[in-house]
C-alpha positions as CSV (number, residue, x, y, z in Angstrom):
1,M,223.3,-107.9,68.9
2,A,226.8,-108.7,67.8
3,K,227.0,-110.5,64.3
4,R,228.2,-113.5,63.6
5,D,231.2,-114.2,61.7
6,Y,229.9,-114.9,58.0
7,Y,231.9,-118.2,57.6
8,E,230.4,-119.1,60.6
9,V,227.2,-118.3,59.0
10,L,227.9,-120.6,55.9
11,G,229.4,-123.1,57.8
12,L,232.6,-123.0,56.1
13,A,236.0,-122.4,56.3
14,K,238.1,-119.3,55.7
15,G,239.6,-120.7,52.8
16,A,236.3,-121.8,50.9
17,S,236.2,-121.6,47.5
18,T,233.6,-119.5,45.5
19,D,232.0,-122.6,44.3
20,D,232.0,-123.9,48.3
21,I,230.4,-120.3,49.1
22,K,227.5,-120.1,46.6
23,K,226.9,-123.9,47.1
24,A,226.3,-122.9,50.9
25,Y,224.3,-120.3,50.5
26,R,221.9,-122.0,48.0
27,K,221.4,-124.9,50.7
28,L,220.4,-122.2,53.8
29,A,218.3,-120.4,51.2
30,M,215.9,-123.3,50.8
31,K,216.1,-124.5,54.4
32,H,215.2,-121.0,55.5
33,H,213.1,-119.6,52.5
34,P,209.7,-117.5,53.7
35,D,207.5,-119.9,51.6
36,R,208.7,-122.9,53.4
37,N,208.6,-121.6,56.6
38,P,205.7,-119.2,56.7
39,G,205.1,-117.2,59.6
40,D,208.6,-118.1,61.4
41,K,210.5,-115.1,62.1
42,E,213.6,-116.9,63.1
43,A,213.6,-118.8,59.7
44,E,213.6,-115.1,58.0
45,A,216.2,-113.5,60.0
46,K,218.3,-116.9,59.2
47,F,217.4,-116.1,55.5
48,K,218.3,-112.6,55.5
49,E,221.6,-113.5,58.0
50,A,222.8,-116.3,55.0
51,A,222.1,-113.5,52.0
52,E,223.9,-110.5,53.9
53,A,227.0,-113.1,54.4
54,Y,226.7,-114.1,50.7
55,E,226.9,-110.9,49.1
56,V,230.0,-110.0,50.7
57,L,231.9,-113.5,50.4
58,S,230.9,-113.7,47.0
59,D,232.5,-110.6,45.9
60,D,236.3,-110.9,45.9
61,T,236.4,-107.0,46.8
62,K,234.3,-107.1,49.8
63,R,235.6,-110.5,50.6
64,A,239.2,-109.2,50.8
65,R,238.3,-106.5,53.0
66,Y,236.0,-108.6,55.3
67,D,239.0,-111.0,55.9
68,Q,241.5,-107.9,56.6
69,Y,239.4,-106.0,59.0
70,G,236.0,-107.7,59.3
71,H,232.4,-106.2,59.5
72,A,233.7,-102.8,59.8
73,G,235.5,-103.0,56.6
74,V,232.4,-104.2,54.5
75,E,230.2,-101.0,56.7
76,G,228.3,-99.3,54.0
77,M,229.5,-101.4,50.5
78,G,226.0,-102.0,49.4
79,H,223.6,-104.2,51.8
80,A,227.0,-105.2,53.6
81,G,226.9,-104.8,57.1
82,Q,223.5,-103.1,56.8
83,G,221.3,-106.3,56.0
84,F,218.1,-106.4,53.8
85,N,215.3,-104.4,53.9
86,S,212.8,-106.9,52.3
87,M,212.7,-110.2,51.1
88,E,212.6,-108.7,47.3
89,D,215.9,-107.2,47.7
90,I,217.5,-110.9,48.3
91,F,215.7,-111.8,45.3
92,A,216.6,-109.0,42.9
93,A,220.4,-109.2,44.6
94,F,220.7,-113.2,44.3
95,G,218.5,-114.5,42.0
96,D,221.0,-115.5,39.5
97,V,221.9,-117.7,41.8
98,F,219.5,-120.0,41.7
99,G,219.1,-119.8,37.8
100,G,217.8,-115.8,37.5
101,G,215.3,-116.2,40.2
102,S,213.2,-119.2,38.7
103,I,214.2,-121.8,41.2
104,F,212.3,-120.2,43.7
105,D,209.4,-120.4,41.4
106,Q,209.7,-124.0,41.2
107,F,210.1,-125.3,44.7
108,F,207.6,-122.4,45.9
109,S,204.1,-122.0,44.5
110,G,203.0,-119.8,47.2
111,G,203.6,-116.5,48.2
112,G,203.6,-114.4,45.3
113,R,207.3,-115.1,43.7
114,G,205.5,-117.5,42.0
115,D,202.7,-115.5,40.0
116,R,203.1,-117.3,35.9
117,N,201.5,-114.6,34.7
118,Q,203.7,-111.8,36.0
119,G,205.9,-109.8,33.5
120,A,209.2,-110.0,32.3
121,S,212.0,-107.9,33.5
122,L,213.6,-105.2,31.9
123,K,217.3,-104.2,31.9
124,L,218.8,-100.7,30.9
125,G,222.1,-98.7,30.6
126,L,222.0,-95.2,31.6
127,E,224.9,-93.0,31.8
128,I,225.0,-89.9,34.3
129,G,227.4,-87.3,35.1
130,F,229.9,-87.3,38.4
131,R,228.0,-84.8,40.3
132,E,224.7,-86.3,39.3
133,A,226.1,-89.2,41.3
134,V,227.4,-87.5,44.0
135,F,224.3,-86.0,45.2
136,G,221.4,-87.8,43.3
137,C,219.1,-86.9,41.1
138,T,216.0,-87.5,38.9
139,K,216.1,-89.3,35.1
140,T,213.8,-89.0,32.5
141,I,214.1,-92.8,30.9
142,D,212.2,-93.3,27.0
143,L,211.8,-97.1,26.7
144,K,209.6,-99.6,25.0
145,R,208.0,-102.0,26.4
146,S,204.7,-104.3,26.3
147,E,201.5,-102.6,27.2
148,T,197.9,-104.3,28.2
149,C,196.0,-104.7,24.8
150,E,193.3,-102.1,24.9
151,T,190.8,-104.3,22.8
152,C,190.8,-107.5,24.8
153,S,191.9,-105.9,28.3
154,G,194.8,-108.4,28.1
155,S,192.9,-111.6,28.1
156,G,194.5,-112.4,24.5
157,A,190.8,-113.4,23.3
158,K,189.0,-112.4,20.7
159,A,185.6,-110.0,22.1
160,G,182.8,-112.2,23.3
161,T,185.2,-115.0,23.7
162,K,187.3,-116.4,26.5
163,A,190.5,-118.5,27.2
164,T,190.0,-122.0,28.4
165,G,191.7,-124.1,30.8
166,C,194.7,-125.7,29.5
167,R,194.0,-129.3,28.9
168,V,198.1,-130.5,29.2
169,C,198.6,-129.1,32.6
170,G,195.1,-128.7,33.9
171,G,195.1,-124.9,34.7
172,S,198.3,-124.6,36.5
173,G,200.9,-124.0,34.0
174,I,203.2,-126.4,34.9
175,V,204.2,-129.6,34.0
176,R,205.5,-132.2,36.6
177,Q,207.4,-135.4,35.5
178,G,209.3,-138.0,37.8
179,Q,209.2,-140.7,39.9
180,G,209.3,-141.6,43.7
181,F,211.1,-138.6,45.5
182,F,212.9,-136.9,42.7
183,V,210.2,-134.4,40.7
184,V,211.3,-131.9,38.3
185,Q,208.3,-129.4,37.7
186,T,208.8,-127.2,33.9
187,T,206.5,-124.4,32.4
188,C,204.0,-125.9,30.4
189,P,205.1,-126.4,26.8
190,Q,200.9,-125.9,25.3
191,C,200.1,-122.9,27.2
192,Q,203.6,-121.6,28.0
193,G,203.0,-121.3,31.6
194,A,199.7,-119.1,31.0
195,G,197.0,-122.2,32.5
196,K,195.3,-121.5,29.8
197,T,194.8,-121.8,26.1
198,I,193.0,-119.4,23.4
199,A,191.1,-120.9,20.4
200,D,190.0,-117.2,18.8
201,P,193.0,-114.7,19.7
202,C,192.4,-110.8,20.0
203,Q,193.5,-109.7,16.2
204,A,194.9,-106.5,17.8
205,C,197.7,-107.9,20.1
206,R,197.3,-111.7,18.1
207,G,196.7,-113.1,21.8
208,A,199.8,-111.9,23.0
209,G,197.4,-109.7,25.6
210,A,199.8,-107.4,25.5
211,I,201.1,-105.1,22.6
212,P,204.7,-103.1,22.4
213,K,204.7,-99.0,23.3
214,K,207.0,-96.3,23.8
215,V,206.7,-95.2,27.3
216,T,208.2,-92.6,29.2
217,I,209.0,-92.5,32.7
218,K,211.5,-91.3,36.0
219,V,213.9,-92.6,37.8
220,R,215.8,-91.6,41.3
221,I,219.1,-92.1,41.3
222,P,220.4,-91.8,45.0
223,A,223.0,-89.3,46.1
224,G,226.0,-91.3,46.4
225,I,225.8,-94.1,43.9
226,E,228.7,-95.5,42.7
227,D,229.7,-96.5,39.1
228,G,228.1,-99.9,37.8
229,S,225.7,-99.8,40.6
230,R,221.8,-101.8,39.6
231,L,218.7,-99.8,40.4
232,R,215.6,-101.8,40.8
233,V,212.4,-100.1,39.7
234,A,209.9,-102.1,41.0
235,G,206.6,-102.6,38.7
236,E,208.3,-100.6,35.4
237,G,209.2,-104.1,33.7
238,E,206.9,-105.5,30.9
239,S,203.2,-106.0,30.8
240,G,201.8,-109.0,33.2
241,R,199.6,-112.0,31.1
242,Q,196.0,-112.0,31.8
243,G,195.8,-109.2,34.7
244,G,199.2,-110.0,36.2
245,A,201.8,-108.1,37.8
246,R,204.3,-105.8,35.9
247,G,208.0,-107.2,36.0
248,D,210.3,-105.2,37.3
249,L,213.2,-102.6,35.6
250,Y,216.6,-103.0,36.2
251,V,219.1,-99.6,35.4
252,Y,222.6,-100.2,35.2
253,V,224.6,-97.1,36.2
254,T,227.6,-95.7,34.8
255,V,229.1,-92.6,35.9
256,K,230.8,-90.4,33.5
257,P,234.3,-89.2,35.2
258,D,234.9,-85.5,36.2
259,A,237.7,-83.4,34.7
260,F,239.0,-82.1,38.1
261,F,237.7,-84.7,40.8
262,E,238.1,-88.7,41.5
263,R,236.3,-90.8,43.6
264,H,237.4,-93.1,45.9
265,E,234.8,-94.6,47.9
266,N,233.2,-91.7,49.9
267,D,236.1,-89.5,49.3
268,V,237.1,-87.5,46.1
269,V,240.6,-86.6,45.0
270,C,241.7,-83.4,43.4
271,K,245.0,-81.7,42.3
272,V,246.0,-77.9,43.5
273,P,249.1,-76.3,42.0
274,V,250.4,-73.7,44.0
275,S,253.6,-72.0,43.7
276,Y,256.9,-72.8,45.6
277,A,257.0,-69.7,47.5
278,Q,253.4,-70.5,48.7
279,A,254.8,-74.5,49.8
280,A,257.3,-72.6,51.2
281,L,256.2,-69.7,53.7
282,G,252.4,-71.0,53.4
283,A,249.4,-69.7,52.1
284,E,245.5,-69.5,52.4
285,I,244.4,-70.5,48.9
286,D,240.6,-71.1,47.2
287,V,240.1,-74.2,46.0
288,P,236.9,-75.7,44.1
289,T,234.9,-78.0,46.0
290,L,231.9,-80.2,44.6
291,N,229.8,-77.6,46.2
292,G,231.6,-74.5,44.9
293,S,234.9,-72.7,46.3
294,A,236.3,-73.1,49.6
295,K,239.2,-71.5,51.3
296,L,242.4,-74.0,52.1
297,K,245.5,-73.6,54.4
298,I,248.6,-74.2,53.0
299,P,250.7,-75.0,56.1
300,A,254.2,-73.3,55.5
301,G,257.2,-76.3,54.4
302,T,254.2,-78.1,52.5
303,Q,255.9,-80.4,50.7
304,P,255.0,-81.7,46.7
305,N,252.6,-84.0,45.9
306,E,251.6,-84.0,50.0
307,I,247.9,-84.6,50.6
308,L,245.6,-82.0,52.6
309,R,242.2,-83.3,54.1
310,M,239.2,-80.8,53.6
311,R,236.9,-82.8,56.3
312,G,232.9,-82.5,54.8
313,Q,233.4,-81.8,51.3
314,G,233.2,-85.8,49.6
315,V,230.5,-88.1,48.8
316,P,227.0,-88.3,51.1
317,T,226.9,-91.6,52.9
318,G,224.3,-93.2,54.0
319,R,221.0,-91.1,54.2
320,G,223.0,-87.5,53.4
321,Q,223.8,-87.1,56.7
322,T,227.1,-87.5,56.5
323,R,229.8,-86.9,54.0
324,G,233.1,-88.3,53.0
325,D,236.2,-85.7,52.8
326,Q,238.5,-83.6,50.0
327,L,242.0,-84.9,49.7
328,V,243.9,-82.3,48.1
329,V,247.3,-83.2,46.2
330,V,249.3,-80.0,46.4
331,Q,251.3,-80.0,43.1
332,V,254.3,-77.4,43.6
333,T,255.1,-75.3,40.4
334,V,258.3,-73.8,39.0
335,P,258.1,-71.4,36.4
336,K,259.7,-72.3,33.4
337,R,261.1,-68.5,32.9
338,T,262.0,-66.4,35.4
339,T,262.4,-62.6,35.9
340,A,265.5,-60.7,36.9
341,R,264.9,-60.5,40.1
342,Q,263.8,-64.2,40.8
343,D,267.1,-64.9,39.2
344,E,268.5,-62.9,42.1
345,L,266.9,-64.6,44.6
346,L,267.7,-68.0,43.3
347,K,271.2,-67.0,43.2
348,E,271.3,-65.9,46.4
349,L,269.7,-68.8,47.8
350,G,272.6,-70.8,46.1
351,A,274.9,-68.6,47.7
352,I,273.3,-69.2,51.3
353,E,273.8,-72.6,51.1
354,E,277.3,-72.7,50.0
355,A,278.3,-70.2,52.5
356,T,276.9,-72.4,55.2
357,G,277.4,-76.0,54.0
358,E,273.4,-76.5,55.5
359,Q,271.6,-79.4,53.6
360,R,268.3,-77.8,53.4
361,N,265.8,-78.6,51.5
362,F,265.0,-76.1,48.8
363,F,261.5,-75.1,50.4
364,D,263.5,-74.0,53.4
365,R,265.9,-72.0,51.8
366,I,263.3,-70.2,50.4
367,K,261.4,-69.8,53.8
368,S,264.8,-68.7,55.4
369,M,265.1,-65.3,52.7
370,F,262.1,-64.1,54.2
371,E,263.1,-64.6,58.0
């Protein structure tokens, strides 16, 4: 089934402002949210479609490519052109559109995302090497986070006692205020959203139900990850309150530059020196690639800064079944010092040009010496 135009999905004209795009997405997300439409597959599909459209049109680079090339221009850029695998992917990607995701919890109490006892998310930066980004890797990360208190088993109450329902919110953890149809709900100031109060707190965790600890976890870095990408590691954030689920860990990836390669989307670019004789006459040389050395044919008459393509030597795409290319920029080297024999040959080249009156380039002249 053909994809709909992203502007059409959001009900906008092509010249819509960033603010208009954000407002349109918020409206559609609220309308088709799965908690408002339980079991409705059509609403779920529209919810995902709106998220995909917003991901492209809210990003200046992706939007420019989409405006110029359509859906084909954003294939492989994040979720663009591929859709989202789950609702959690959407919540994680665009929670900031709704004030950090809390608006979902405020408007929709069911469905699991409204778990007021869920632990907070953690964020950290991670620097990886160029080849680690290309081929993927597993990194070991040390971090400090809250762990469930073993003394009180996370209840926050002293042994032999227990928490009681909050009298202010009635155990809901939420306080609603307003009149008529306009109602605003906020976190209960008395119990901080826990729905319970503790009269006699645990001395080990001081009623928090959790204690800060240093832990070591492993994070899998997918092949082809780009500089500035964000990874979500589910369930590796702060400990939940009173048996609530853990929060998530968000890893922001920085890729160190490589001394030889530069990355351009799924292609890698490098500069390779060749002699002026090799450029003029042609040659086969060894070129470093991401997988080791490989042969590259230099065609006769290759010009300085000409780009030669080595197919399939770039960055893995999709699930690693295909790869981009390696683009080799030919750097023709001219010796600063020449031998007596080289001087003779160069003078002969000059004499041939003067005698024939031909206006051929330098490399054609070298080639003619050996024909």
